[in-house]
C-alpha positions as CSV (number, residue, x, y, z in Angstrom):
1,M,156.5,163.4,-12.7
2,T,159.6,162.1,-14.5
3,D,160.3,162.6,-18.3
4,L,159.0,159.0,-18.7
5,T,155.7,160.2,-17.7
6,K,155.5,162.8,-20.1
7,L,156.0,160.3,-23.1
8,P,152.7,159.1,-24.7
9,N,151.4,155.8,-23.2
10,V,153.7,155.7,-20.1
11,G,151.7,156.2,-16.8
12,K,152.8,155.6,-13.1
13,E,152.6,151.7,-13.5
14,L,154.5,151.5,-16.6
15,E,157.1,154.1,-15.4
16,K,157.5,151.8,-12.3
17,L,158.4,148.8,-14.4
18,L,160.6,150.6,-16.5
19,N,162.3,152.0,-13.2
20,Q,162.5,148.4,-11.8
21,V,164.6,147.3,-15.1
22,D,166.8,150.3,-15.0
23,I,165.4,152.5,-17.5
24,S,164.8,155.9,-15.6
25,N,164.5,158.4,-18.6
26,A,163.3,158.7,-22.1
27,E,166.7,158.9,-23.7
28,E,167.4,155.5,-22.1
29,L,164.1,154.1,-23.3
30,K,164.9,155.2,-26.8
31,H,168.5,153.9,-26.8
32,I,167.4,150.5,-25.3
33,G,164.2,150.4,-27.8
34,S,160.9,149.0,-27.3
35,E,161.7,145.4,-28.0
36,N,164.8,145.2,-25.6
37,A,162.9,147.2,-23.0
38,F,159.9,144.7,-23.2
39,I,162.3,141.8,-22.6
40,R,163.5,143.2,-19.5
41,I,160.0,144.0,-18.2
42,K,158.7,140.4,-19.1
43,T,161.7,139.1,-16.8
44,I,159.9,140.8,-13.8
45,E,156.4,140.6,-15.1
46,P,155.9,137.5,-17.1
47,T,152.3,138.3,-18.0
48,A,153.4,141.5,-19.9
49,C,151.1,141.9,-22.8
50,Y,151.3,142.9,-26.5
51,S,149.7,146.0,-25.6
52,K,152.4,147.0,-23.2
53,L,154.8,146.3,-26.0
54,C,152.9,148.8,-28.4
55,A,152.8,151.3,-25.7
56,L,156.6,151.3,-25.5
57,E,157.1,151.5,-29.3
58,G,154.5,154.4,-29.3
59,A,156.5,156.1,-26.4
60,I,159.6,156.0,-28.2
61,Q,157.9,157.3,-31.4
62,G,155.9,160.0,-29.5
63,I,152.4,158.9,-30.2
64,R,149.5,157.0,-28.7
65,W,150.3,153.2,-29.5
66,H,146.9,152.9,-31.5
67,N,148.5,155.2,-34.2
68,L,151.4,153.0,-34.9
69,S,151.6,151.8,-38.4
70,K,149.9,148.6,-39.5
71,E,153.6,147.4,-40.6
72,K,155.0,148.1,-37.2
73,K,152.2,146.5,-35.2
74,Q,152.5,143.3,-37.2
75,E,156.4,143.4,-36.5
76,L,155.6,143.9,-32.8
77,K,153.0,141.1,-32.9
78,D,155.4,138.8,-34.7
79,F,158.2,139.5,-31.9
80,F,155.7,139.3,-29.0
81,N,154.7,135.8,-30.4
82,I,158.3,134.7,-30.3
83,V,159.2,136.1,-27.0
84,S,155.9,134.6,-25.3
85,K,156.3,131.2,-26.3
C-alpha cells in the first residue's frame, strides 16, 4: 500500500490511474490539485465521472468525498461540465 491508498477515497483502481498519469504520492496529488489530476486521468480514461473528481478533492482535503461542502461540490460540478464537453 502506498501513501496514496492511505488517503480517503483512494483505492487500488484510483491509485493505478494516478500512477499512470505520473502522480505517485499524496504530496504530488496535493501539489497538482484535484482538477489538474482529473484532467490527466480524463486523457487516459475518457469516461471518468464527476464522482472521481470529487474523490480526488476529498483525498486532498482528507475527507470522504460525500462530506465536501455544497459550495465545493458545485464548483467541481461546474468544472466537470466544462471539461466533459
